[in-house]
C-alpha positions in Angstrom: -4.5 32.5 87.4 -4.6 35.3 90.2 -1.5 37.1 88.7 -3.4 38.0 85.7 -5.7 40.2 87.7 -2.2 42.3 89.0 -1.5 43.2 85.3 -2.6 46.5 83.9 -5.9 46.6 82.3 -4.5 47.9 79.0 -1.5 45.6 78.7 -3.9 42.6 79.4 -5.9 42.9 76.8 -3.1 43.8 74.2 -1.3 40.8 75.3 -4.0 38.7 74.6 -5.3 40.0 71.3 -1.2 40.3 70.2 -0.7 36.4 71.4 -4.2 35.3 69.7 -2.7 37.0 66.3 0.4 35.9 66.5 -0.6 32.3 67.0 -3.1 32.5 64.1 0.1 34.1 61.8 2.3 31.2 62.7 -0.2 28.7 61.9 -0.8 30.3 58.3 2.5 30.8 57.4 3.4 26.8 58.4 0.5 25.7 56.7 1.8 27.6 53.7 5.3 26.3 53.8 4.4 22.8 54.3 1.3 22.7 51.8 -1.6 22.0 54.0 -3.9 23.7 51.7 -7.2 22.9 51.0 -7.3 22.3 46.8 -9.5 24.7 45.2 -12.2 22.3 44.1 -12.4 21.1 47.6 -13.2 24.4 48.8 -17.3 24.1 48.7 -17.6 21.4 51.2 -14.7 22.4 53.2 -16.4 25.9 53.2 -19.3 24.8 54.7 -17.5 22.4 57.3 -15.8 25.7 58.6 -18.7 27.6 58.4 -20.6 24.9 61.0 -17.4 24.8 63.2 -17.7 28.7 63.3 -21.2 29.1 64.4 -20.8 26.1 67.0 -18.0 28.0 68.5 -19.4 31.5 68.2 -22.9 30.2 70.2 -20.8 28.3 72.7 -18.3 31.3 73.2 -21.4 33.6 73.7 -22.8 31.3 76.1 -20.1 31.6 78.2 -20.1 35.4 77.7 -23.7 35.6 78.9 -22.4 33.4 81.6 -19.9 35.4 82.9 -21.8 38.8 82.7 -24.6 37.1 84.9 -22.1 36.3 87.3 -21.0 39.8 87.8 -24.4 41.3 87.8 -25.5 38.7 90.4 -22.6 40.1 92.4 -23.4 43.9 92.1 -27.0 42.7 92.9 -26.0 41.1 96.2 -24.0 44.2 97.1 -26.8 46.2 96.8 -29.0 44.0 98.7 -26.3 43.5 101.5 -26.2 47.3 101.8 -30.1 47.8 102.0 -30.3 44.9 104.9 -27.6 47.1 106.4 -29.0 50.2 106.2 -32.7 48.5 107.1 -31.0 47.0 110.4 -29.7 50.3 111.6 -33.0 52.0 111.3 -34.3 49.2 113.1 -31.8 49.4 115.8 -33.0 52.9 116.4 -36.1 51.4 118.1 -34.1 49.5 120.5 -33.7 50.8 124.4 -30.3 51.5 125.6 -27.7 50.2 126.2 -28.4 47.5 123.3 -29.1 50.3 120.8 -25.6 52.1 121.0 -23.5 49.0 121.0 -25.4 47.2 118.1 -25.4 50.3 116.0 -21.5 50.8 116.6 -20.8 47.3 115.6 -23.0 47.8 112.1 -20.7 50.8 111.5 -17.5 49.2 112.4 -18.7 46.2 109.9 -19.6 48.6 106.9 -16.0 50.5 107.5 -14.4 47.3 107.8 -15.9 45.7 104.6 -15.0 49.1 102.5 -11.6 49.6 104.0 -10.4 46.0 104.5 -12.3 43.2 102.9 -12.5 44.8 99.5 -8.6 45.0 99.0 -8.5 41.6 100.4 -10.9 39.8 98.3 -9.5 41.6 95.5 -6.5 39.4 95.8 -8.6 36.5 96.9 -7.9 36.8 100.7 -10.4 36.4 103.5 -10.8 38.9 105.8 -10.8 37.7 109.1 -11.4 41.0 111.3 -14.6 41.5 109.1 -15.8 38.1 109.9 -15.1 38.8 113.6 -17.5 42.2 113.7 -20.1 40.5 111.9 -19.9 37.7 114.1 -19.9 39.9 117.3 -23.2 41.6 116.1 -25.1 38.3 115.2 -23.8 37.1 118.6 -25.1 40.4 120.4 -28.6 40.3 118.4 -28.8 36.8 119.5 -28.3 37.5 123.2 -30.2 40.4 123.4 -32.7 40.3 126.1 -35.6 42.6 125.5 -35.9 45.8 128.0 -39.4 46.5 127.0 -42.6 45.1 125.3 -41.5 47.4 122.3 -37.9 45.3 122.6 -39.8 42.2 122.4 -41.5 42.8 119.5 -38.9 44.3 117.8 -36.1 41.6 118.3 -37.7 39.0 115.6 -37.5 41.6 113.2 -34.1 42.5 113.9 -33.0 38.5 113.5 -34.6 38.3 110.0 -32.9 41.3 109.1 -29.4 40.3 110.3 -30.1 36.8 108.9 -30.9 38.7 105.3 -27.4 40.3 105.9 -25.3 37.1 106.5 -27.1 35.5 103.5 -26.2 38.7 101.0 -22.6 38.7 102.2 -22.4 35.0 101.6 -23.6 35.1 98.5 -21.2 38.1 97.6 -18.2 36.2 98.7 -18.8 33.1 97.2 -20.1 33.8 93.7 -17.9 36.8 93.7 -14.9 34.5 93.9 -16.1 31.8 91.3 -14.4 31.4 87.8 -15.6 29.2 84.7 -13.0 26.7 85.7 -10.0 24.8 83.8 -12.1 22.6 81.7 -14.1 25.4 79.9 -10.8 27.4 79.4 -9.4 24.5 77.7 -12.5 24.3 75.3 -12.3 28.0 74.9 -8.6 27.8 73.7 -8.6 24.6 71.5 -11.9 25.9 69.8 -10.2 29.0 69.0 -7.3 27.3 67.5 -9.6 24.9 65.8 -12.0 27.8 64.3 -9.1 30.3 63.3 -6.7 27.3 62.1 -9.0 26.1 59.7 -9.4 29.4 58.1 -5.6 28.8 57.7 -6.2 26.2 55.4 -7.7 27.8 52.8 -5.3 28.2 49.6 -5.3 32.2 49.0 -3.1 34.0 46.6 -2.2 36.8 48.5 -0.3 36.3 52.1 -0.9 39.6 53.3 -4.5 39.0 52.5 -4.8 36.0 54.2 -2.7 37.3 57.1 -4.8 40.2 57.5 -8.1 38.2 57.6 -7.1 35.5 59.8 -5.6 38.3 62.0 -9.0 39.9 62.2 -10.5 36.7 63.3 -7.9 36.1 65.9 -7.9 39.3 66.9 -11.9 39.0 67.7 -11.2 35.9 69.5 -8.8 37.9 71.7 -11.2 40.6 72.6 -13.8 37.9 73.9 -11.1 35.9 75.7 -9.8 39.0 77.5 -13.6 40.1 78.1 -13.9 36.8 80.0 -10.7 37.0 81.8 -11.6 40.3 83.1 -14.9 39.6 84.3 -15.0 36.2 85.0 -14.2 36.5 89.1 -16.3 39.7 89.6 -14.6 40.7 92.8 -10.7 40.4 91.2 -8.8 43.0 89.7 -9.7 46.5 88.0 -12.9 45.3 86.2 -14.4 44.1 89.7 -17.5 45.1 91.1 -17.3 48.0 93.4 -18.5 48.8 97.2 -20.3 51.9 95.9 -23.6 50.6 97.6 -21.9 50.3 100.8 -20.4 53.2 100.9 -23.5 55.5 100.0 -25.2 52.9 102.9 -22.5 54.0 105.1 -23.2 57.9 104.4 -26.7 57.3 105.3 -26.1 55.6 108.2 -23.4 58.3 109.7 -25.8 60.8 108.8 -28.3 59.2 111.1 -25.9 58.9 113.7 -25.0 62.8 113.3 -28.7 63.8 113.4 -29.4 61.2 116.7 -26.4 63.0 118.7 
């Protein structure tokens, strides 16, 4: 499914809507030609059943949209928290004695640069950035092996370890949740549910074919828009509609400013 996220956003949306409408129109024309139509005397109970199916499907689709948007928001918050943890770690490293301070602050800046310039393009293609992992691993090892050069260092190191653990937690959250999708089973439910809901509407006997095609086309178009929204936001780190590293870029700018002021 990754190939979908390589497509232009407008082309993807238009294609999903167009295919949905084309399928609905094909079902309507086929139902008319084969006379698979609900008789006028049966339209009352048939209409009630269609309303039940429509409401049930609408609720299920709405819950899926909410879930997808929730995952997207969770990744956005994880990025903000990761940027905050990096900024806090860098500022607290300022209290260390040399040479540990310069070495660890340099690794922090390298990690930020790698996340923004290397890892972000990689994760949009569902790839793991080994260089970025190597930098964060080096940072964690350096902190774990850090020997206090003064009483102040001894008091500061536990706080630095807490900040680094928080940073790792936010990083793992971003990477894990950002690559998750709703899965094949739920996609089958979405597609089959849409076919049943719109297909049922095609079985009602409407005098004018143009009117029936217009109504079912609008129904299918709405389904296509909802399906496109789910596709676009399903994997929060994939494609054009993905979480941006803006919070990390801001953190890098602030850290670079602090580094210039310290010279």
